[in-house]
C-alpha positions as CSV (number, residue, x, y, z in Angstrom):
1,M,10.5,-7.5,-20.7
2,D,10.4,-10.8,-18.9
3,K,9.8,-11.2,-15.2
4,E,13.6,-11.1,-14.3
5,Q,14.1,-8.1,-16.4
6,R,11.4,-6.2,-14.7
7,V,12.7,-7.3,-11.2
8,R,16.0,-6.0,-12.2
9,S,14.7,-2.7,-13.7
10,L,12.5,-2.1,-10.5
11,V,15.4,-3.1,-8.2
12,D,17.7,-0.5,-10.1
13,W,14.9,2.2,-10.1
14,I,14.5,2.0,-6.3
15,K,18.5,1.9,-5.8
16,D,18.4,4.9,-8.1
17,K,15.7,6.9,-6.1
18,V,17.3,6.3,-2.9
19,M,20.8,7.6,-4.4
20,A,19.4,10.5,-6.1
21,A,17.8,11.8,-2.7
22,G,21.1,11.2,-0.7
23,R,19.4,8.7,1.4
24,R,21.1,5.6,3.0
25,G,18.1,3.3,2.7
26,V,14.2,2.6,2.6
27,V,11.5,2.0,5.5
28,L,8.4,0.1,4.3
29,G,5.1,-1.2,6.1
30,M,4.6,-4.7,6.2
31,S,0.9,-5.8,6.2
32,G,0.9,-9.3,5.1
33,G,-0.6,-8.5,1.8
34,V,0.7,-9.4,-1.7
35,D,1.7,-5.9,-2.6
36,S,3.8,-5.2,0.5
37,S,5.4,-8.7,0.4
38,M,6.5,-8.0,-2.9
39,L,7.8,-4.6,-2.1
40,A,9.7,-5.9,0.7
41,A,11.4,-8.7,-1.7
42,L,12.4,-5.9,-4.1
43,C,13.4,-3.6,-1.3
44,K,15.7,-6.4,0.1
45,R,17.2,-7.0,-3.4
46,A,18.3,-3.3,-3.6
47,L,19.3,-2.2,-0.4
48,P,20.3,-5.6,1.2
49,L,21.9,-4.1,4.3
50,N,19.6,-0.8,4.5
51,V,16.0,-1.8,4.6
52,I,13.6,-2.1,7.6
53,G,10.2,-3.2,7.5
54,L,7.4,-2.0,10.5
55,I,4.5,-4.6,11.3
56,M,2.0,-2.0,12.7
57,P,-1.2,-3.8,13.6
58,C,-4.1,-1.6,14.7
59,Y,-6.9,-4.0,15.9
60,S,-5.8,-6.0,13.1
61,I,-6.4,-9.9,12.6
62,D,-3.7,-12.0,13.6
63,Q,-3.3,-13.7,10.2
64,D,-2.0,-10.3,8.5
65,K,0.5,-10.3,11.3
66,D,1.7,-13.7,10.9
67,H,1.9,-13.6,7.2
68,A,4.1,-10.2,7.3
69,E,6.3,-12.0,9.8
70,A,6.7,-14.9,7.3
71,V,7.5,-12.7,4.6
72,A,10.3,-11.0,6.7
73,R,11.8,-14.5,7.6
74,Q,11.9,-15.6,4.2
75,F,13.3,-12.6,2.5
76,E,15.4,-11.7,5.7
77,V,14.0,-8.4,6.1
78,P,14.8,-6.8,9.4
79,T,11.6,-5.7,11.3
80,K,10.1,-3.8,14.1
81,M,6.6,-4.4,15.6
82,V,4.5,-1.1,16.3
83,V,1.4,-1.7,17.7
84,L,-1.2,1.2,17.0
85,N,-3.9,0.6,19.0
86,A,-3.2,2.8,22.1
87,A,-2.6,5.6,19.5
88,Y,-5.7,5.1,17.6
89,D,-7.8,4.9,20.8
90,A,-6.4,8.2,21.9
91,L,-7.1,9.9,19.0
92,L,-10.6,8.7,19.0
93,H,-10.9,9.7,22.4
94,V,-10.0,13.5,22.0
95,L,-11.3,14.0,18.3
96,P,-14.9,15.5,17.8
97,D,-17.6,13.3,17.0
98,F,-20.2,14.7,14.4
99,K,-22.3,11.8,14.6
100,P,-22.0,10.9,10.7
101,D,-24.1,8.0,9.4
102,Q,-22.2,4.5,10.3
103,S,-20.7,4.0,6.8
104,A,-18.7,7.5,6.9
105,A,-17.8,6.9,10.5
106,R,-16.4,3.6,9.6
107,I,-14.4,5.3,6.7
108,A,-13.1,7.9,8.9
109,Q,-12.0,5.9,11.6
110,A,-10.4,3.7,9.0
111,N,-8.5,6.0,7.6
112,I,-7.0,7.1,11.0
113,K,-5.2,3.7,10.8
114,A,-3.8,4.2,7.5
115,R,-2.5,7.9,8.7
116,L,-1.0,6.6,12.1
117,R,0.9,4.0,9.9
118,M,2.4,6.8,7.6
119,I,3.4,8.9,10.5
120,S,5.2,5.9,11.9
121,L,7.0,5.1,8.8
122,Y,8.4,8.9,8.4
123,Y,9.2,8.9,12.3
124,V,11.5,5.8,11.1
125,A,12.8,7.1,8.2
126,N,13.7,10.7,9.8
127,Q,15.7,8.9,12.3
128,M,17.4,6.6,9.9
129,N,17.9,9.1,6.9
130,Y,15.9,6.6,4.7
131,L,12.9,6.9,2.4
132,V,9.2,5.6,2.8
133,A,8.7,3.0,0.2
134,G,4.7,2.9,-0.5
135,A,3.2,-0.4,-1.9
136,G,0.5,1.1,-4.0
137,N,-0.1,-0.4,-7.4
138,R,-1.5,0.8,-10.6
139,S,-5.0,-0.5,-10.1
140,E,-5.5,1.0,-6.8
141,I,-4.0,4.4,-8.2
142,A,-6.0,4.5,-11.2
143,I,-9.3,5.0,-9.1
144,G,-8.0,6.3,-5.8
145,Y,-8.5,3.4,-3.9
146,F,-6.1,4.4,-1.2
147,T,-6.2,6.9,2.0
148,K,-4.8,10.5,1.0
149,Y,-1.9,10.8,3.3
150,G,-2.1,7.6,4.6
151,D,-0.9,4.3,2.5
152,A,-0.4,7.2,-0.3
153,G,1.9,9.0,2.1
154,A,5.2,7.7,0.5
155,D,8.5,9.1,-1.2
156,M,8.4,6.2,-3.8
157,L,5.9,3.8,-5.2
158,P,7.7,1.0,-7.1
159,L,4.9,-0.9,-7.7
160,G,3.1,2.2,-9.5
161,N,3.2,0.8,-13.1
162,L,2.1,-2.7,-12.4
163,V,-1.6,-3.7,-12.3
164,K,-2.5,-6.1,-9.6
165,K,-2.6,-9.3,-11.8
166,E,1.2,-8.1,-12.7
167,V,1.8,-7.8,-9.0
168,R,0.7,-11.4,-8.4
169,E,2.7,-12.7,-11.0
170,L,6.0,-11.1,-10.1
171,A,5.3,-12.0,-6.4
172,R,4.9,-15.5,-7.2
173,Y,8.2,-15.2,-9.1
174,L,9.9,-13.6,-6.3
175,G,8.8,-16.5,-3.8
176,V,6.4,-14.6,-2.0
177,P,4.2,-17.6,0.0
178,Q,1.3,-18.8,-2.1
179,A,-1.2,-18.3,0.6
180,I,-0.5,-14.4,0.8
181,I,-0.9,-14.3,-3.2
182,D,-4.1,-16.1,-3.2
183,K,-5.8,-14.7,0.0
184,A,-8.6,-11.8,-0.7
185,P,-6.9,-8.5,-1.0
186,S,-7.7,-6.3,2.2
187,A,-6.1,-3.2,3.7
188,G,-7.1,-4.6,7.0
189,L,-9.0,-1.7,8.1
190,W,-12.2,-3.5,9.7
191,Q,-13.4,-7.0,10.5
192,G,-14.1,-8.8,7.0
193,Q,-13.1,-5.8,4.8
194,T,-12.1,-6.7,1.5
195,D,-10.9,-4.3,-1.4
196,E,-13.3,-6.1,-4.1
197,S,-16.3,-5.8,-1.9
198,E,-15.9,-2.1,-1.4
199,M,-14.7,-1.4,-5.1
200,G,-17.9,-3.3,-6.5
201,F,-15.9,-5.0,-9.2
202,S,-12.7,-7.6,-9.0
203,Y,-9.2,-6.7,-9.6
204,D,-9.2,-8.7,-12.8
205,T,-12.0,-6.7,-14.1
206,L,-10.2,-3.4,-13.3
207,D,-6.8,-4.5,-14.6
208,R,-8.5,-5.4,-17.8
209,Y,-9.9,-2.0,-18.4
210,I,-7.1,-0.2,-17.4
211,L,-4.8,-2.4,-20.0
212,T,-7.5,-2.7,-22.8
213,G,-10.3,-0.1,-22.0
214,T,-13.0,-2.9,-22.0
215,A,-15.4,-3.5,-19.4
216,P,-19.3,-3.9,-19.0
217,D,-21.0,-0.8,-19.4
218,D,-22.1,-0.5,-15.8
219,I,-18.4,-1.1,-14.5
220,K,-17.0,1.2,-16.9
221,S,-19.4,3.9,-15.8
222,R,-18.3,3.2,-12.1
223,I,-14.6,3.1,-12.7
224,E,-14.4,6.4,-14.6
225,F,-16.9,7.7,-11.8
226,M,-14.0,6.9,-9.3
227,K,-11.4,8.0,-11.5
228,A,-13.3,11.0,-11.6
229,G,-13.9,11.6,-7.8
230,C,-10.2,10.8,-7.0
231,R,-8.3,13.3,-8.9
232,H,-7.6,15.4,-5.7
233,K,-5.8,12.4,-4.2
234,T,-3.3,12.1,-7.1
235,Q,-2.6,15.9,-7.6
236,M,-0.8,18.5,-5.9
237,P,-3.4,20.7,-3.8
238,P,-4.6,23.4,-6.1
239,I,-3.5,26.9,-5.7
240,P,-5.0,30.1,-7.0
241,E,-3.7,30.9,-10.4
242,F,-4.1,34.8,-9.9
């Protein structure tokens, strides 16, 4: 399947999912990253008059907001700015603090940001009778590199069958700015955070393993360990069988 055929298939798939659900359109988060930028372009093609993007900074770097706004202008996606700083601060103020180690505390606080964004998206979706489109890709889903009930909280994942390399290729084809395609992937959860530094390997290495099963033994072991540990994130909560 060439790039145009794949784009058309994804556009048709988005339309079909919205129609099947009896909804009017889609809302998506626009982070300024390559995944959400490509998703915005696809959704605009699928539902030109019924798509809205939320830009949801939460103590985020200015470049992410600037990139999200640039993509919105380029693809003519209507957006709303939802600044989540105050909501994040309010939650931290009332939530109990069990004094975890620094790494655990940072992850717990970062996940609040992702879940606040999910809440915001569903608030708009409920008002508009829209579905929430998530930007998770196949590479992230394979190893559970997402926040449960956060960025994974969506009604559809149009990029879920594309590894990161394929996302970049289609983003380039659709005209996503090269600066966004080339910048280090990051969820923007804290200053200096990048996906690959957290994962311990590159997306190219992960993509190759997903597509071919080949990777250095130490990387293969780490990927399989991550896959095993994320099963609870990719399945419905278990219930007793009796």
